[in-house]
N, C-alpha and C positions, 0 to 999 in steps of 0.2 A: 507301682509308681506309673503314672501316665507319661508317655514319651515326651509330652510338650512341657512337662513340669520338672523333669530331670534329665540329666545324661551321663553316661560313662563313656570315656575314650582312652585308648592308649597313646601316650605321648610319643611324638616322633622327634627326631634330632632336628634342632634349629639350623638352617642355613645362616641366619643373621648372626647367631651366636658364634658359629665357626667363622665368619668373615671377620667380626669384632675381634676374636682371639688372634686371627692372622695378622690383623692391623696392630694389635698391642704388641705381638712378637716382632714385627717388623720395627716398631718405634724402639723396642728394646733393644734391637741389635744396632738401631743408628746411635742409641744414647752410649752404648759400649764403644763403637768406633769413634765417635765424638770425644769421648773421655779419654780414650786410649792415644789419639792423636793429641789432645791437649797435654797430656803426660809426657809424650815424646817430645813434642816441641818446646815446651817450657816445663821441665820437671819441678815439682814442688809436691811435698807431702799430701796437701789437700786434693791437688790432681790426681796423684796415684791412689788415694783413698777413694775418691769419685770414682776412678775406673776399676777398683776392687769391688766396691759396691753394687756398681751396674753389672759387673760380670756376674756377682751373686745372683741378682735379679734376673739376668739371663738365663742363668742355670735354673732357676725357679720356675721361669716362663716356660721351658722346654722340657720339663720333668713329666715323666708318664703320669697322667693324673686319671681322675675319674673319666669313665666313659660318658657319652652323651647321655642327657637326661632321658631315661626310659620310666617305665611305669604305667600307672594308671591314674587318671583324674576323673573324679567324680563329683557333680554338683547335683545336689538333691533338690526335692521340690520346694524345702523349706529355706533354701540359700546356704545350707553346709556344704562345705567345700572339703573333700576328702582326697587324700593323695596317698599312694603306696605302690610298693613292688610287690607283684605277685597276688597273694590273697590277703596280704596284711594293708587294709585301708585304715588310716587314721586320719582324724579331724585336723585339717590344715589351718593354720592361723595366718591370717595375711598380715605380711610385713611391709610389703611396697606394691603399690598398684599404679602403673602408668598406661600409657597409650599402647606400647608395644611389649610389656615385661609385667609380669605378675611374679613377686617373689613370695613364696609359702614356706612358713615354717612348720616341719613335720618332726615326728620323733627320730628320724634318721638324718635330720640336718635341713638346711635350707634347700627349696628346690624353685629353681628359675624356669618358668614358663613363658616361653616367647610366643608372640602372635603368629608366627608362622609354623608353630608346632600343632595347631588345631585349625580346624576348617573357619571361616568368616563367622558363622553362626554359633559355633561353639564358643568361639573367643569372646563375641560381644556378651552371650549368656555368663560366661566366667567373669567378664568385667563387672556385669550388673551383681551377681553374687558376692563378689568381692567388695564393690563399693557400698551396697546397701545390706550390709552383713546384720542379721538378727541373733543375738546370742541369747542362749538359755540361762536362766536364772539357777540357783542352786537347788531350788525345789523342783526343777524340770519343766517349769512353764516357761513358754517363749516370752522373752521381753520384746517390746515394741521397737526399741531403738538399740543400736549398738555404736562401736567408735565411729564407724564410717557411715552413719545413716545421713542423708542428705535431707 
């Protein structure tokens, strides 16, 4: 494979995703405090229920979760995107493609790839591969158009 036609990169942890996670957690804490104050100042079943639900969401937000997205991302010369951990590279299906985020469906689940996880050049090449995908037909021949062909 010529280097100009394909690339393989190890994904780095995204600072942008970490900041968004921190903001979401902060908003969740603010919701718990607000619902708690509302239940204390004017108790009602609805306010106490809202406080309990927001407390459950707070516990969910601070649970130990998956580590930051690691693994390897490969974009082949024909535009096929592969993602995997260690030696298992599976073809990834693009579920969402935006300016700063690409969400890929792999056999292991959804993989969020943020723009700051790759170099600028690799990010642009990934966006091109995601937006102008070429799918293979059942007989193995490459079709000229896909779902996101512009």
